[in-house]
C-alpha angles and dihedrals in degrees: 000000000000108000098176148349127212133185132181133183125195135177107241090222089068090059094044089068090050097052092082093048100094094186092053092046093051093046094052108029131052119232089259091053094047089053091052092047096051105162094327110118093190089061092049090048092050093051092046090052090051090055094047090045088053091052090051095045093052097036090231096126125228124287135148088251090055092046090058093045092059117069128186117205131165135236119231087263089060093250112144121241124197119211122187121191092210096052113129124222109283096026118119133178127211115201136192123179128184138167131191140141093021094307134102126202136185134186125197125192113197113208125189127186110248114249116237 
């Protein structure tokens, strides 16, 4: 059953200023995510939106600790996959990320197996 939905939107220009801030990048993104981002602010904005959308879908609220517990990777097809260290058995996350026109957006659907 769907337990929550979260969406976040961010101007890519806000993330452009953050790319040079090594401390911010290390506090928010895993080494795998930073390698994926490279110097592309739209990628950083999309991943940040995914983490915010996760916080909204689960109702956990946003913190630097939460940002590091949530990792976005990509399948060979390019499809994004969200992993959360604190996810319980039976919890799944569906993620969609897009960016265009200087904006990035992410949607997370939080699914939990119904208890019997």
